[in-house]
C-alpha positions, 0 to 999 in steps of 0.5 A: 468485467475488466480489472480496470472496473475494479480499480475505477470503482475503488478509486471513485468510492475512496474519497475525502472531499471538501464540503464547506465550512462550519462557523462555531463561535469565532472560529471557522472550520473546514468540513470534509466528507470522508467516504474512505473505508475505515477498515480494510475489510470494508473494501470487500463491500464496495460495489463495482457495477450493476449487471442485469439489476444485480450489483457486483461487489469487490467481494465477488471478485476478490478477497481484501485483507490486511496481511502478507502474501504467502512466503515463497522463498527464504534466504539463508546465510551460514545456515541461519536466516538472512535478509535479501535486499535488492538494490536496483540502479536507476539513472546515470549513476555508476554501478561501481559508485552504487556498490561503494555507497552500499558497502559504506552503509553496511556497518551502519545498517549492521548496528540496527540488526539483532545480535545472532 
């Protein structure tokens, strides 16, 4: 099984499709079929493929949960916790112009930070 099998299976089973309309009184409503999981844990139960009459599920190759990856680094500033924000240049914008705009934005950003 390839990673693309998992991606394809999840994509094929995570659909909201129009299925017609329903007329109730003077109003006509669109009706959709929703096969999207309602909880993150339900993604574990999505079938990927059948091999030798055995169904392989997402839970057999992965564990889907709502959470964060383990912390692998920490930012310290003057001995206290800090924040690292990476800014990447794209396009033809001047690096110096980007630095200028970031410096102009810092006082505005600082007003939303907790007091240390």
